[in-house]
Backbone as a chain_set.jsonl record, in Angstrom:
{"seq": "MKTGKKTIALIITVLSISVIAQTHKGFDSQSPLQKLIDGNKRFTDSKPMHVNQTSERRSEVAKGQKPFAVVVTCSDSRVPPEIIFDQGLGDLFVIRTAGNIIDDIGLGSIEYAVEHLRVQLIVVLGHEKCGAVDAAVKGDHAEGHIQNLIDAIRPAVEKAKNNKGDLLDNSVKANVQMVVKQLSSSEPILKEFMHEKKLNIVGARYDLDDGLVTILH", "coords": {"N": [[148.11, 327.026, -53.642], [145.596, 328.102, -52.297], [144.102, 326.906, -53.984], [144.382, 324.321, -53.954], [143.136, 324.04, -50.927], [140.445, 324.54, -51.792], [140.003, 322.876, -53.381], [140.206, 320.295, -51.584], [138.178, 321.124, -49.924], [135.948, 320.996, -51.444], [136.069, 318.448, -51.928], [135.139, 317.313, -49.642], [132.634, 318.412, -49.089], [131.453, 316.891, -51.053], [131.778, 314.326, -50.201], [130.459, 314.763, -47.745], [127.665, 315.198, -48.71], [127.429, 312.594, -50.007], [127.4, 310.912, -48.079], [125.074, 311.884, -46.546], [123.099, 311.162, -48.181], [123.331, 308.419, -48.524], [122.46, 307.761, -45.778], [119.876, 308.556, -46.121], [118.863, 306.889, -48.04], [119.284, 304.563, -46.542], [117.481, 304.631, -44.996], [115.115, 305.058, -46.205], [115.03, 302.506, -47.297], [114.419, 300.678, -45.4], [112.915, 297.82, -43.787], [109.334, 297.677, -43.614], [108.43, 296.862, -41.131], [110.646, 297.258, -39.363], [110.853, 299.854, -39.386], [108.533, 300.574, -37.96], [109.221, 299.316, -35.553], [111.461, 300.813, -35.0], [110.556, 303.459, -34.686], [108.838, 302.936, -32.588], [110.672, 302.766, -30.444], [112.205, 305.075, -30.36], [109.801, 306.409, -29.195], [109.514, 305.287, -26.584], [111.724, 305.773, -25.533], [111.574, 308.277, -25.237], [112.222, 309.884, -27.085], [110.939, 311.236, -29.643], [110.831, 311.87, -33.042], [109.163, 312.914, -34.372], [108.295, 312.532, -37.182], [107.313, 313.346, -40.749], [105.329, 315.262, -40.194], [105.202, 317.781, -41.037], [104.307, 321.079, -42.641], [104.967, 320.85, -45.245], [104.933, 318.26, -45.765], [102.187, 317.695, -45.366], [101.204, 319.183, -47.687], [102.16, 317.684, -49.502], [101.076, 315.038, -49.4], [98.721, 315.692, -49.541], [98.486, 315.305, -52.316], [98.158, 312.465, -52.866], [98.249, 309.052, -51.3], [100.883, 307.112, -49.999], [100.968, 304.983, -47.709], [103.137, 303.063, -45.604], [102.395, 300.674, -44.022], [99.621, 298.86, -42.834], [97.956, 299.245, -39.603], [95.883, 297.59, -37.751], [94.196, 298.13, -34.996], [92.828, 298.578, -31.139], [90.118, 300.97, -30.788], [90.662, 301.952, -28.306], [91.722, 304.985, -26.325], [94.302, 305.35, -25.662], [95.853, 304.096, -27.286], [97.357, 305.296, -29.829], [98.37, 304.813, -32.834], [99.929, 306.648, -34.609], [101.682, 308.069, -32.83], [102.461, 306.126, -31.112], [104.077, 304.799, -32.634], [105.778, 306.36, -33.547], [105.256, 308.129, -36.155], [104.108, 309.771, -39.22], [101.949, 312.281, -41.05], [100.372, 310.44, -43.618], [101.762, 308.032, -43.294], [100.887, 305.753, -41.929], [98.025, 303.329, -42.261], [95.312, 303.223, -41.066], [93.024, 301.065, -39.169], [90.385, 301.22, -36.632], [88.68, 299.446, -33.978], [86.997, 298.405, -31.273], [88.555, 296.35, -29.392], [90.105, 295.376, -31.466], [88.801, 294.043, -33.492], [87.914, 292.552, -36.611], [85.365, 293.062, -39.234], [83.572, 292.73, -42.153], [83.53, 295.443, -43.172], [85.973, 296.45, -42.516], [87.592, 294.543, -43.235], [87.275, 295.088, -46.387], [88.4, 297.588, -46.208], [91.04, 297.193, -45.337], [91.653, 295.471, -47.638], [91.663, 297.301, -49.745], [94.004, 299.209, -48.894], [95.927, 297.153, -49.656], [95.73, 296.222, -52.257], [95.358, 298.254, -53.641], [96.938, 300.564, -52.74], [99.114, 299.336, -52.381], [100.342, 298.551, -49.938], [102.649, 296.421, -47.764], [102.701, 295.485, -45.572], [100.717, 294.649, -42.79], [100.06, 294.989, -39.243], [98.621, 293.658, -36.539], [97.527, 294.893, -33.732], [97.09, 294.44, -30.451], [96.487, 295.128, -26.981], [97.876, 295.782, -23.559], [95.417, 295.381, -20.956], [93.16, 295.488, -22.156], [89.557, 296.376, -22.424], [87.506, 295.586, -23.968], [88.27, 293.078, -24.346], [88.737, 292.114, -21.722], [85.804, 292.088, -21.07], [85.023, 289.872, -22.454], [86.504, 287.981, -21.165], [85.343, 288.171, -18.62], [82.724, 287.309, -19.002], [80.493, 288.964, -19.377], [77.695, 290.451, -20.197], [76.313, 292.842, -22.522], [74.803, 295.77, -23.334], [72.968, 296.407, -26.253], [74.891, 297.0, -29.591], [77.238, 296.441, -28.266], [77.382, 293.898, -27.255], [78.097, 292.239, -29.67], [80.91, 292.775, -30.051], [81.85, 291.555, -28.016], [81.133, 288.816, -28.102], [82.715, 288.152, -30.645], [85.213, 288.274, -29.646], [85.026, 286.069, -27.687], [85.866, 283.304, -28.561], [88.847, 283.446, -28.44], [88.973, 283.82, -25.982], [88.298, 281.262, -24.909], [90.464, 279.983, -26.203], [92.746, 280.561, -24.947], [92.382, 279.933, -22.014], [93.546, 277.492, -22.11], [96.348, 278.19, -21.857], [99.048, 278.879, -19.797], [99.448, 281.237, -16.897], [98.523, 284.773, -16.904], [94.878, 285.268, -17.264], [93.592, 287.462, -18.574], [95.804, 288.749, -20.276], [96.737, 286.846, -21.831], [94.627, 286.008, -23.031], [94.372, 288.602, -24.667], [96.559, 288.373, -26.323], [95.574, 286.279, -27.756], [93.433, 286.915, -29.18], [94.542, 288.913, -30.689], [96.073, 286.931, -32.298], [94.215, 285.263, -33.547], [92.936, 287.351, -35.063], [95.034, 288.057, -36.858], [95.311, 285.581, -38.277], [92.726, 285.064, -39.246], [93.086, 287.411, -41.207], [95.214, 286.492, -42.743], [93.815, 284.173, -44.036], [91.999, 285.297, -45.522], [89.922, 285.519, -48.407], [89.167, 286.75, -51.534], [91.703, 288.334, -51.738], [93.511, 289.15, -49.703], [94.845, 286.693, -48.84], [95.835, 285.733, -51.32], [97.725, 287.419, -51.854], [99.294, 287.174, -49.669], [100.224, 284.365, -50.342], [101.723, 284.805, -52.742], [103.936, 286.214, -51.574], [103.76, 288.956, -51.224], [102.818, 290.025, -49.274], [102.858, 290.611, -45.706], [101.953, 289.778, -42.396], [101.853, 290.565, -39.511], [101.383, 289.96, -35.782], [100.991, 291.952, -32.553], [101.477, 293.319, -29.491], [100.964, 296.133, -27.159], [102.089, 297.737, -24.42], [100.561, 299.261, -21.667], [101.956, 300.722, -19.785], [104.772, 300.685, -20.148], [104.974, 301.554, -22.817], [105.838, 299.785, -24.867], [106.278, 298.322, -27.711], [105.578, 294.718, -28.493], [106.5, 292.424, -30.537], [104.532, 289.569, -31.588], [105.143, 286.216, -31.739]], "CA": [[147.612, 326.745, -52.279], [144.503, 328.15, -52.148], [143.264, 326.066, -55.11], [144.33, 323.08, -53.166], [142.289, 324.175, -49.948], [139.328, 324.431, -52.526], [139.657, 321.242, -53.96], [139.811, 319.545, -50.483], [136.924, 321.682, -49.338], [135.183, 320.179, -52.248], [135.885, 316.738, -51.659], [134.444, 317.101, -48.364], [131.461, 318.539, -49.317], [130.983, 315.998, -51.942], [131.692, 313.187, -49.237], [129.206, 314.867, -46.863], [126.454, 314.69, -49.478], [127.31, 311.472, -50.341], [126.917, 310.299, -46.533], [123.602, 312.145, -46.09], [122.399, 310.663, -49.429], [123.125, 307.04, -48.247], [121.664, 307.446, -44.748], [118.283, 308.801, -46.207], [118.768, 306.016, -48.954], [119.269, 303.469, -45.885], [116.314, 304.693, -44.204], [114.112, 304.642, -46.801], [114.921, 301.038, -47.578], [114.407, 299.819, -44.123], [111.698, 297.025, -43.879], [108.227, 298.408, -42.937], [108.147, 296.42, -39.709], [111.724, 297.935, -38.682], [110.482, 301.422, -39.108], [107.798, 300.737, -36.94], [110.017, 298.967, -34.417], [112.494, 301.836, -34.446], [109.796, 304.569, -34.497], [108.343, 302.735, -31.134], [111.793, 302.661, -29.249], [112.025, 306.527, -29.995], [108.611, 306.592, -28.483], [109.78, 304.728, -25.23], [112.862, 306.552, -25.176], [110.924, 309.774, -25.327], [113.011, 311.056, -28.248], [110.527, 310.945, -30.988], [111.264, 312.524, -34.316], [107.899, 313.559, -35.133], [108.567, 312.583, -38.618], [106.262, 313.682, -41.302], [104.095, 316.208, -39.454], [105.37, 319.378, -41.32], [103.479, 321.7, -43.548], [105.475, 320.505, -46.626], [104.364, 316.811, -46.029], [100.741, 317.961, -45.529], [100.934, 319.293, -49.06], [102.571, 316.173, -50.38], [100.377, 313.838, -49.03], [97.39, 316.053, -50.397], [98.559, 314.761, -53.818], [98.085, 311.157, -52.886], [98.944, 308.543, -50.06], [101.483, 305.989, -49.896], [101.334, 304.536, -46.548], [104.003, 301.789, -45.925], [102.237, 300.038, -43.195], [98.592, 298.925, -42.108], [97.907, 299.182, -38.343], [94.778, 297.318, -37.133], [94.285, 298.244, -33.496], [91.836, 298.922, -30.506], [89.886, 302.049, -30.582], [91.114, 302.609, -27.123], [92.246, 306.477, -26.577], [95.652, 305.119, -25.141], [97.027, 303.625, -28.35], [97.192, 306.018, -30.826], [99.478, 304.116, -33.676], [101.061, 307.351, -35.161], [102.213, 308.406, -31.614], [103.186, 305.178, -30.353], [105.203, 304.517, -33.645], [106.351, 307.836, -34.12], [104.971, 308.344, -37.712], [103.175, 311.059, -39.264], [100.899, 312.186, -41.993], [100.304, 309.426, -44.736], [102.523, 306.965, -43.044], [100.126, 304.557, -41.69], [96.836, 303.135, -42.703], [95.031, 302.675, -39.717], [91.842, 300.416, -38.822], [90.399, 300.747, -35.257], [87.611, 298.974, -33.313], [87.191, 298.045, -29.894], [89.106, 294.93, -29.313], [90.887, 295.042, -32.822], [88.032, 293.073, -34.41], [87.539, 292.94, -37.913], [84.443, 292.59, -39.659], [83.655, 292.551, -43.539], [83.993, 296.762, -43.418], [87.126, 296.864, -42.06], [88.115, 293.753, -44.314], [87.454, 295.771, -47.315], [89.341, 298.737, -45.972], [92.439, 296.722, -45.704], [92.128, 294.927, -49.13], [91.761, 298.682, -50.419], [95.165, 299.424, -48.722], [96.931, 296.224, -50.129], [95.543, 295.973, -53.237], [95.522, 299.842, -54.363], [98.077, 301.307, -52.333], [100.49, 298.588, -52.29], [100.868, 298.244, -48.663], [103.238, 295.33, -47.749], [102.733, 295.0, -43.926], [99.986, 294.72, -41.87], [100.164, 294.707, -37.948], [97.422, 293.616, -35.931], [97.936, 295.447, -32.378], [96.411, 294.29, -29.213], [97.199, 296.153, -26.064], [97.348, 295.534, -21.938], [94.231, 295.653, -20.137], [92.121, 295.857, -22.987], [88.526, 296.336, -21.858], [86.611, 294.549, -24.778], [88.904, 291.423, -23.99], [88.063, 291.777, -20.082], [84.505, 291.799, -20.867], [84.662, 288.695, -22.894], [86.798, 286.945, -20.193], [84.568, 287.967, -17.337], [81.298, 286.754, -19.483], [79.744, 289.925, -19.189], [76.687, 290.563, -21.167], [75.94, 294.153, -22.669], [73.558, 296.166, -24.25], [73.141, 297.199, -27.755], [75.782, 296.305, -30.196], [78.604, 296.079, -27.762], [77.726, 292.214, -27.14], [78.713, 291.827, -30.881], [82.343, 292.748, -30.081], [82.303, 290.25, -26.934], [80.708, 287.567, -28.636], [83.51, 287.77, -31.376], [86.434, 287.84, -28.824], [85.207, 284.773, -26.994], [86.729, 282.174, -28.904], [90.233, 283.983, -28.182], [89.115, 283.516, -24.403], [88.344, 280.206, -24.602], [91.779, 279.126, -26.751], [93.692, 281.126, -23.898], [92.066, 278.997, -21.063], [94.638, 276.51, -22.196], [97.79, 278.625, -21.536], [99.553, 279.093, -18.025], [99.74, 282.814, -16.737], [97.228, 285.578, -16.852], [94.039, 284.704, -18.545], [93.378, 288.539, -19.639], [96.841, 289.014, -21.065], [96.736, 285.584, -22.756], [93.306, 286.342, -23.963], [94.645, 289.693, -25.645], [97.394, 287.704, -27.169], [95.046, 285.187, -28.29], [92.679, 287.539, -29.867], [95.621, 289.163, -31.895], [96.594, 285.718, -33.305], [92.94, 285.175, -34.161], [92.583, 288.52, -36.175], [95.714, 287.431, -37.811], [94.757, 284.33, -38.83], [91.454, 285.751, -40.191], [93.341, 288.331, -42.284], [95.79, 285.608, -43.433], [93.121, 283.243, -44.873], [90.754, 285.862, -46.074], [89.968, 285.49, -49.563], [90.164, 286.538, -52.204], [92.823, 289.286, -52.117], [94.935, 288.969, -48.87], [95.381, 285.198, -48.959], [96.496, 285.593, -52.656], [98.804, 288.435, -51.741], [100.123, 286.205, -48.862], [100.37, 283.415, -50.983], [102.449, 285.526, -53.488], [104.846, 287.057, -50.596], [103.728, 290.264, -51.388], [102.232, 290.779, -47.862], [103.385, 290.134, -44.654], [100.843, 290.085, -41.562], [102.092, 290.136, -37.924], [100.618, 290.297, -34.638], [101.877, 292.631, -31.684], [101.074, 293.695, -28.039], [101.356, 297.247, -26.744], [102.371, 297.722, -22.925], [100.115, 300.42, -21.366], [102.673, 300.982, -18.652], [106.029, 301.465, -20.512], [104.905, 302.295, -24.156], [106.407, 298.942, -25.562], [105.454, 297.078, -28.712], [106.366, 293.542, -28.586], [105.91, 291.627, -31.78], [104.249, 288.302, -31.36], [105.426, 285.094, -32.611]], "C": [[146.062, 326.826, -51.923], [143.78, 327.281, -52.914], [143.109, 324.742, -54.467], [143.185, 323.018, -51.999], [140.81, 324.034, -50.651], [138.896, 323.498, -52.83], [139.487, 320.375, -52.813], [138.436, 320.125, -49.743], [135.879, 320.868, -50.278], [134.721, 318.938, -52.244], [135.372, 316.477, -50.614], [133.185, 317.143, -48.431], [130.797, 317.347, -49.934], [130.642, 314.624, -51.185], [130.409, 313.211, -48.177], [127.757, 314.55, -47.328], [126.17, 313.369, -49.579], [126.756, 310.706, -49.107], [125.439, 310.4, -46.085], [122.592, 311.29, -46.943], [122.13, 309.245, -48.982], [122.216, 307.023, -47.005], [120.269, 307.807, -44.81], [117.794, 307.483, -47.056], [118.392, 304.531, -47.943], [117.833, 303.525, -45.102], [114.983, 304.566, -44.858], [113.649, 303.12, -47.467], [114.686, 300.156, -46.605], [113.03, 299.154, -44.285], [110.684, 297.931, -43.451], [107.921, 298.26, -41.466], [109.523, 297.174, -38.869], [111.608, 299.404, -38.634], [109.548, 301.309, -38.37], [108.438, 300.32, -35.601], [110.703, 300.079, -33.914], [111.775, 303.358, -34.192], [109.087, 304.534, -32.67], [109.294, 302.858, -30.045], [112.305, 304.318, -29.364], [110.982, 306.987, -28.984], [109.032, 306.215, -27.122], [111.023, 305.387, -24.499], [112.75, 308.239, -25.101], [112.132, 310.662, -26.025], [112.54, 310.981, -29.634], [110.999, 312.302, -31.786], [110.067, 313.504, -34.682], [107.822, 313.7, -36.471], [107.218, 312.974, -39.583], [105.043, 314.52, -40.955], [104.29, 317.808, -40.034], [104.416, 319.887, -42.464], [103.798, 321.151, -45.128], [104.97, 318.955, -46.569], [102.936, 316.587, -46.104], [100.644, 318.284, -47.025], [101.531, 318.085, -49.888], [101.72, 315.376, -50.583], [98.644, 314.394, -49.882], [97.146, 315.631, -51.67], [98.193, 313.136, -54.047], [98.563, 310.483, -51.642], [99.781, 307.254, -50.449], [102.165, 305.467, -48.63], [102.244, 303.24, -46.414], [103.472, 300.421, -44.834], [100.354, 300.11, -42.727], [98.624, 298.328, -40.818], [96.225, 298.788, -38.145], [94.768, 297.027, -35.549], [92.832, 298.538, -32.688], [91.757, 300.593, -30.661], [90.234, 302.855, -29.109], [92.178, 304.121, -27.031], [93.592, 306.334, -26.338], [96.543, 304.632, -25.996], [96.649, 303.897, -29.406], [98.377, 305.708, -31.824], [100.52, 305.291, -34.162], [101.8, 307.951, -33.94], [103.058, 307.288, -31.38], [104.394, 304.456, -31.252], [105.972, 305.627, -34.267], [106.395, 308.123, -35.503], [104.303, 309.319, -37.837], [102.327, 311.14, -40.59], [101.279, 311.128, -43.29], [101.207, 308.231, -44.594], [101.857, 305.617, -42.595], [98.61, 304.565, -41.955], [96.055, 302.573, -41.685], [93.414, 302.24, -39.62], [91.622, 300.643, -37.194], [89.004, 300.544, -35.112], [87.979, 298.393, -32.243], [87.391, 296.626, -29.871], [89.743, 294.713, -30.557], [90.138, 294.035, -33.314], [87.784, 293.707, -35.773], [86.449, 292.22, -38.697], [84.712, 292.904, -41.5], [84.016, 294.102, -44.016], [85.393, 296.746, -43.329], [88.053, 295.832, -43.213], [88.367, 294.558, -45.707], [88.493, 297.078, -47.238], [90.655, 298.254, -46.299], [92.838, 296.178, -46.884], [92.371, 296.331, -50.006], [93.274, 298.9, -50.407], [96.28, 298.284, -49.343], [97.032, 296.237, -51.581], [95.663, 297.537, -54.258], [96.735, 300.656, -53.868], [99.068, 300.728, -51.798], [101.091, 298.371, -51.086], [101.486, 296.889, -48.56], [103.189, 294.581, -46.136], [101.447, 295.36, -43.287], [100.23, 294.166, -40.289], [98.846, 294.781, -37.354], [97.868, 293.83, -34.212], [96.846, 295.401, -31.358], [97.2, 294.964, -27.935], [96.598, 295.422, -24.54], [96.174, 295.904, -21.657], [93.289, 296.01, -21.011], [90.535, 295.49, -22.47], [87.499, 295.545, -22.549], [87.037, 293.369, -24.368], [88.522, 291.36, -22.622], [86.731, 291.547, -20.101], [84.078, 290.463, -21.371], [85.317, 287.534, -21.83], [86.043, 287.069, -18.85], [83.029, 287.578, -17.593], [80.483, 287.801, -19.238], [78.811, 290.013, -20.457], [76.436, 292.349, -21.206], [75.103, 294.551, -23.311], [74.062, 296.569, -25.76], [74.259, 296.23, -28.639], [77.203, 295.965, -29.711], [78.76, 294.506, -27.546], [78.234, 291.775, -28.376], [80.415, 291.603, -30.643], [82.675, 291.287, -28.934], [81.958, 289.127, -27.471], [82.048, 287.246, -29.704], [84.891, 287.796, -30.847], [86.371, 286.675, -28.156], [85.821, 283.697, -27.156], [88.099, 282.13, -28.637], [90.27, 283.273, -26.684], [89.242, 282.134, -24.358], [89.738, 279.387, -25.177], [92.61, 279.645, -25.383], [93.506, 280.629, -22.527], [93.11, 277.865, -20.878], [95.982, 276.791, -21.831], [97.642, 278.99, -19.851], [99.379, 280.774, -18.209], [98.305, 283.495, -16.913], [96.257, 285.382, -17.826], [93.869, 285.941, -19.473], [94.451, 288.906, -20.756], [97.142, 287.905, -22.377], [95.569, 285.68, -23.719], [93.473, 287.39, -24.904], [95.503, 289.065, -26.743], [96.688, 286.807, -28.114], [94.173, 285.804, -29.577], [93.361, 288.199, -31.115], [95.873, 288.053, -33.016], [95.25, 285.249, -34.065], [92.564, 285.97, -35.18], [93.858, 287.999, -37.257], [95.771, 286.354, -38.613], [93.414, 284.638, -39.732], [91.966, 286.559, -41.188], [94.262, 287.314, -43.234], [94.895, 284.502, -44.367], [92.007, 284.086, -45.45], [90.99, 285.891, -47.609], [89.111, 286.472, -50.295], [91.724, 287.106, -52.096], [93.837, 288.952, -51.282], [95.497, 287.538, -48.617], [96.266, 285.255, -50.02], [97.86, 286.548, -52.497], [100.014, 287.893, -50.542], [100.78, 285.254, -49.634], [101.808, 283.823, -52.059], [103.889, 286.113, -52.772], [104.826, 288.283, -50.909], [103.333, 291.081, -50.11], [102.874, 290.089, -46.792], [102.316, 290.737, -43.133], [101.538, 289.607, -40.181], [101.402, 290.519, -36.803], [101.59, 291.324, -33.483], [101.208, 292.909, -30.438], [101.505, 295.038, -27.428], [101.214, 297.334, -25.114], [101.839, 299.067, -22.657], [101.305, 301.464, -20.56], [104.186, 301.782, -19.303], [106.289, 301.708, -22.073], [105.468, 301.144, -25.024], [105.683, 298.381, -26.503], [106.063, 295.949, -28.853], [105.545, 292.881, -29.613], [105.604, 290.009, -31.23], [104.504, 286.991, -32.342], [104.668, 283.75, -32.404]], "O": [[145.407, 325.919, -51.41], [142.723, 326.877, -52.431], [142.049, 324.122, -54.397], [142.366, 322.1, -52.034], [139.984, 323.379, -50.014], [137.734, 323.109, -52.71], [138.556, 319.581, -52.947], [137.767, 319.39, -49.016], [135.04, 320.136, -49.754], [133.616, 318.429, -52.431], [135.04, 315.301, -50.466], [132.482, 316.231, -47.997], [129.773, 316.846, -49.47], [129.634, 313.944, -51.378], [129.657, 312.298, -47.837], [126.9, 313.92, -46.708], [125.061, 312.884, -49.355], [125.77, 309.972, -49.176], [124.748, 309.55, -45.523], [121.529, 310.831, -46.527], [120.983, 308.798, -48.996], [121.209, 306.32, -47.084], [119.483, 307.539, -43.902], [116.665, 307.013, -46.913], [117.594, 303.655, -48.275], [117.233, 302.531, -44.695], [113.968, 304.119, -44.325], [112.581, 302.702, -47.914], [114.717, 298.946, -46.826], [112.098, 299.756, -44.816], [111.052, 298.976, -42.915], [107.385, 299.088, -40.729], [109.315, 297.626, -37.742], [112.274, 300.077, -37.846], [109.568, 302.352, -37.716], [108.175, 300.974, -34.591], [110.677, 300.402, -32.726], [112.36, 304.265, -33.599], [108.9, 305.445, -31.864], [108.926, 303.028, -28.882], [112.819, 304.775, -28.343], [111.227, 307.796, -28.089], [108.806, 307.15, -26.354], [111.245, 305.495, -23.293], [113.609, 309.108, -24.956], [112.72, 311.681, -25.666], [113.257, 310.761, -30.61], [111.387, 313.382, -31.34], [110.138, 314.628, -35.18], [107.393, 314.722, -37.007], [106.107, 312.871, -39.062], [103.928, 314.374, -41.455], [103.695, 318.795, -39.6], [103.804, 319.068, -43.15], [102.944, 321.078, -46.011], [104.567, 318.543, -47.657], [102.421, 315.632, -46.686], [99.895, 317.529, -47.644], [101.096, 317.781, -50.999], [101.459, 314.924, -51.698], [97.805, 313.744, -50.506], [96.032, 315.539, -52.185], [97.987, 312.639, -55.155], [99.249, 311.156, -50.873], [99.281, 306.423, -51.206], [103.374, 305.439, -48.4], [102.003, 302.342, -47.22], [104.065, 299.342, -44.846], [99.834, 301.165, -42.364], [99.115, 297.213, -40.639], [95.38, 299.651, -38.381], [95.191, 296.018, -34.985], [91.805, 298.714, -33.342], [92.716, 301.365, -30.676], [90.093, 304.059, -28.891], [93.244, 304.211, -27.641], [94.261, 307.25, -26.816], [97.754, 304.617, -25.776], [95.855, 303.233, -30.071], [99.402, 306.364, -31.639], [101.731, 305.072, -34.16], [102.849, 308.452, -34.345], [104.282, 307.412, -31.428], [105.333, 303.787, -30.822], [106.626, 305.653, -35.309], [107.472, 308.354, -36.052], [103.821, 309.892, -36.861], [102.037, 310.093, -41.169], [102.393, 311.105, -43.813], [101.437, 307.491, -45.55], [102.321, 304.524, -42.921], [97.968, 305.614, -41.895], [96.175, 301.369, -41.459], [92.581, 303.066, -39.991], [92.542, 300.31, -36.447], [88.163, 301.143, -35.782], [89.092, 297.883, -32.112], [86.556, 295.809, -30.257], [89.966, 293.512, -30.707], [90.759, 293.018, -33.622], [87.542, 294.882, -36.052], [86.493, 291.0, -38.858], [85.793, 293.221, -41.996], [84.675, 294.233, -45.047], [85.979, 297.129, -44.342], [88.987, 296.26, -43.89], [89.516, 294.683, -46.131], [89.236, 297.425, -48.156], [91.336, 298.671, -47.236], [93.997, 296.244, -47.292], [93.237, 296.366, -50.88], [93.916, 298.85, -51.456], [97.454, 298.632, -49.468], [98.116, 296.26, -52.162], [96.037, 297.631, -55.427], [97.413, 301.339, -54.635], [99.831, 301.224, -50.969], [102.271, 298.023, -51.049], [100.923, 296.043, -49.254], [103.555, 293.468, -45.757], [101.165, 296.558, -43.31], [100.567, 292.993, -40.125], [98.055, 295.704, -37.549], [98.472, 292.958, -33.587], [95.869, 296.15, -31.367], [98.394, 295.26, -27.976], [95.542, 294.831, -24.316], [95.817, 296.946, -22.207], [92.515, 296.9, -20.659], [90.318, 294.328, -22.127], [86.682, 294.886, -21.906], [86.196, 292.548, -24.003], [87.863, 290.357, -22.349], [86.298, 290.814, -19.212], [83.066, 289.901, -20.952], [84.801, 286.428, -21.666], [86.106, 286.152, -18.03], [82.207, 287.518, -16.679], [79.443, 287.39, -18.722], [79.186, 289.673, -21.579], [76.382, 293.037, -20.187], [74.479, 293.745, -24.001], [75.158, 296.909, -26.205], [74.447, 295.032, -28.432], [78.097, 295.426, -30.365], [79.829, 293.899, -27.608], [78.941, 290.775, -28.251], [81.05, 290.593, -30.945], [83.468, 290.355, -29.063], [82.757, 288.233, -27.189], [82.475, 286.093, -29.64], [85.773, 287.344, -31.577], [87.43, 286.093, -27.923], [86.32, 283.062, -26.227], [88.668, 281.041, -28.568], [91.124, 282.502, -26.247], [90.242, 281.68, -23.801], [90.063, 278.308, -24.682], [93.16, 278.708, -24.804], [94.443, 280.854, -21.761], [93.466, 277.401, -19.794], [96.761, 275.89, -21.518], [96.719, 279.234, -19.073], [99.229, 281.405, -19.255], [97.229, 282.908, -17.03], [96.53, 285.312, -19.024], [93.924, 285.855, -20.699], [94.14, 289.277, -21.887], [97.611, 288.117, -23.495], [95.597, 285.466, -24.931], [92.849, 287.294, -25.961], [95.215, 289.203, -27.931], [97.183, 286.587, -29.219], [94.198, 285.324, -30.71], [92.937, 288.108, -32.267], [95.879, 288.208, -34.237], [95.356, 284.87, -35.231], [91.942, 285.517, -36.141], [93.57, 287.588, -38.381], [96.372, 286.381, -39.687], [93.338, 284.333, -40.923], [91.31, 286.506, -42.229], [94.041, 287.332, -44.445], [95.405, 284.056, -45.395], [91.033, 283.465, -45.876], [92.08, 286.23, -48.068], [88.274, 287.056, -49.606], [92.726, 286.43, -52.329], [94.913, 288.534, -51.711], [96.639, 287.394, -48.181], [97.426, 284.891, -49.833], [98.915, 286.27, -53.067], [101.221, 288.136, -50.54], [102.009, 285.302, -49.61], [102.804, 283.1, -52.06], [104.842, 286.419, -53.489], [105.913, 288.86, -50.908], [103.44, 292.289, -49.9], [103.417, 289.004, -46.995], [102.042, 291.921, -42.938], [101.712, 288.427, -39.876], [100.748, 291.556, -36.913], [102.811, 291.392, -33.625], [100.024, 292.581, -30.514], [102.701, 294.998, -27.137], [100.151, 296.962, -24.616], [102.38, 300.033, -23.196], [101.445, 302.674, -20.742], [104.597, 302.923, -19.091], [107.384, 301.975, -22.566], [105.631, 301.552, -26.174], [104.553, 297.95, -26.275], [107.183, 296.011, -29.361], [104.32, 292.768, -29.636], [106.414, 289.388, -30.542], [104.085, 286.874, -33.494], [104.901, 282.79, -33.139]]}, "num_chains": 1, "name": "protein.A"}
């Protein structure tokens, strides 16, 4: 009888380990975009897991990095990618500039992530009430190099003027789509990876009020 109980206990243990292994396997096999969406949901639900933020993870990534996504976003202090997507050390390769504008230096950084780190997803993330986009909408003139940012965003504003609704928010979305197009057609590396279906580039918008990230189509 005792032997039978031990056998049953062993079976239960094996099944439990199997379920845990499958769960972790399923999580690891998630698409990069789904991992970001799920992380953002945890953030908006105020139930973050704070994944990969342990001393063990720190030691692990000290040996090398394997980020699963590139996030191109604004330098705005209210839009920290690791927090709003509930990710941790070594998960995201982040490029941040005011207005999420990309120049040759930014492109080189992204190309490194794609070609050498084998990242398969790039998310261009704009956000509600972006100050850089707002300056372009208002036609402001700025001192120094800030004007370069405004000038880079203006084509998106001109395109957004043809759309119904709030001009600022439409310009934020148009700016994101403009950068997505820029990256998708960037030669020789990004365009080639896109052509070979080894890379996915998507646009998204972050809402400052509720913390929700919406994928733009």
